[in-house]
N, C-alpha and C positions, 0 to 999 in steps of 0.2 A: 481702053491705056489707057485714062483716067482711075477705072478702078484696077486697073494691077500696079499703078505705083502707088495708088493707097496701099496695098497690100506691100509692096517692096518696102513704103515711110513702115505698116507697123511690122514691119520683119526688125527690122533696122532699131526700132522701139523697143523690141523687145527685144532681142541681142541687147544695147545698152544695157538695160534696167535685170539685166542678167550680171550682166557682166560686171556691172554698180552691188548688187546684191553679194555675190562669190568675193568683193571687196573683203564691202562688210562683214561678211562670213565672220565669224568668228570660233575659237576651237573652244571647249568647253572644255574648265579636271575631268580625269581620269580616277579620281578617284572608288576602289576601294570599299563597299562596304555591304558590312557582316548579313544586314538583310537581300541581297544579290540570289537570285540566283533558285528553283526552286526547290530549296532546301537550306534559304534567308533564317536569319532568326534576326532578334533584334539582341545587341549588348544591354543589358538592361543596365548596367552602371552606365553607357553609354547616354541612355536616355535618363537616365537621372540627373542628370553631369546640363545635359541639353536641355530639360527643365529646368534648373538653376538657375540657365542662360536666362529663357523664357522669360523667364522673374525679374530678375535683375538688370534685363537691358529691353529684351524685345516688348515683353509687356508695357515702354509706360507707349506706343503707338500704335501697338498686331494686340485683335482679341483671336483669341480663338474659338467661335461661336460657337461651334457643335462639342464641342467637349464640356467633361463634369466634373467634378473636384475627387467623384468616386472609382472613375477608369483610370487614375492616379495606383489602384489594385494592381496591376496590365505590371508595374515599370520596378515590382518590387519593392510597394509599400506597405507597411499593417494597414491595419483602418485607423489601428490609434495616431497613426504617419501623417494620414491621410486629411484625417482633422483636426489633426495641425496646421495644416496647412490649409485645409481649406479655413478654419477661423483666421489666421492671417487678412483674409479679403471681408473685403468691408460689403459687405453684397445692403442697397436698397428693397427693404419690403414695406410690407402695411397697404391699402392702410389701416390704422390702428382707433383700440376702441373712442382717439375724436378723430378719429375720419382724416387721420393724418399720414405722411409717408417719415417713414424710421429706418438709420443702418443697422446694422446689426450682424455680428460675424460669422459670417460663412461656410453654410455646410457639404457635407459632397458631397448632397445632391444638388447645392447649385448647379451649374452648368459659371462655366469662369467666368468673373468682372469683366468683364472689358471698359475699356481705355475713357474711354469719350461714351453720354448716352448718349448718341449719333451725327448724321453722315456732315454735318454741315459742323456740329462743334470740334470733328475732330480738322476737318477742313480749314480751321477756324487757324488752329492750337497749332498745322503744318504750312502756315506759308502755302493754303489754301488748293494743298496735296491731301490727298484720301490715306492713308496707310491701309493698302486691304487684309483681310479675311484671315490670316496666317493658321485656317486650318485646312484645306484642301492646296493650298500655296504649292507644293511640290507638283500636286498628280496634277493640277490644272500648269505647271510652265513645261514645254517639248524643255527636255531633257534632261527633267524630277533632278534629282538629286544633286547631279553635278552639275547644274545653275543656278539651284541656287548657294548652292554652296557658293561655284561662278561668281554667280551677287556678291558678298561675301569681303570675300577677299579680293576682291577686282579690281578694288579703289589702283587710282595711279597717278599719279602729276598728267592733266595735257601735253598732249602735243605742242610746241611753240605754235600751228600756226592753228590751233580747236580758237573757236573764239566761245565760249561757253556758256550760257545761258545768264543771269538772273537768281542766284540761289544756287545751280545747279550742283552736281558733283561729278566726275568725269569715270569713269566706267570697264575695262575693257569685258567683259561678255552682256551690260546694256545693253539691250538697243539703240541704236545710237549713239551708243557711248554717253549718255548725261542722266543723272537721275538726283531725281528731289532727294532722297535721303540719305540724311549721314553717315558716316561710313561708322555703324553701331557699336560692332567689336575694334581689339584692340590688346596686344599683348597684355595681358593684366585687369584684362575687364572684369573678369569674377576672380574671389580666392575658392578655391571649390576645393567642399568638403571631403573631400576621398583623397588632399594632395597631392591629385594627377597637374600638373605643369599645366598653368591657364595663357597658351598659348595660341595668337589669331589660329591659326588652320585647327587647334583641336578644342579651340572656343569654335566655330564653322560646320568642324564634324558634327559637334558633340546634341547642337543645336539642330544641326541637317537631318543626323537622324533622329531625333523627338519627332517634329514638323511631320518628318516620310508615318512615326506612331501615328502620326495625328489624324491625316489623313486617313488612314486604315488601322482606327486601332486591331484586324480583326486578322488580319493580313498571316500574323504561323497558325489562330485552327483552321484557315480556308485553305492553305499548302498542306496540313497532318488533316483532312482533312478532302483534300485530291490526291494526297499519293494515298490513303487510304480505295477511293474507290475505283483506282484504275488497277491499284492490287485483286483486289477485289476482280474489276470485269479481266482481270490474265485470270485468277482462278479458274473464274467458272466458266469459259473463254477454253479454258485446259480440262475440265473434265467433260464441260460440253462434246470434244471434239474427239474426250476417251469412249466416251458414252456412241457416240454416232458411227467410229470403226469397230465397236462391238456388236450394234447392233445391225450390222450389215454387213458384218466378217463373212457371212457364212451366202454371201450373195455376191455371185457373180453376173 
């Protein structure tokens, strides 16, 4: 009898927990992305604007440690443009002949410079919070680009009955709705070099596209290769079927 009571209590608790989870579930945005689907590709202009957003806004706190400056040729930049972008970064190198570390301009062969030398320095500068690396953020979060776009555009005033933690902001998409990161984007956060109007939504779309590319720079190559493989298999299957029918045509 006691086991039955405990089992019923467990079911009731699970039901309540599921109901609460359903109540707390949020609807992600439903944005259309050029890179979606088996034939999806990246919009180079969008990626370049996203890089500008990352450099001018996100890179203050977040690293993209798996990217190298030379990778930016895939965004449509020439080698000279990549060299110019890399040279704007200050890279710690050394030791020199005197045994000392020194700073030099970045090179295309360098990885993207991190904003902090280590996690403790990052936490000290961000009130104890550790800004995550953004190299794989789109792949690491359920919902992918829709989730990241929702976070960037989901800052609102909290409900009157919600008690906010010290230094926390209300976000409609973030789990628990309390996030330590201040709103990173706003209308006219940057001035786009191509003249695109820098609305909050546009900035969020551009940086999400860039981060999706950063998480899988070879996506387009993978899709092209997959399409060629499937086409090859279909042609091969057709040839084999034709050969089989010809060989066995005289046998009843």
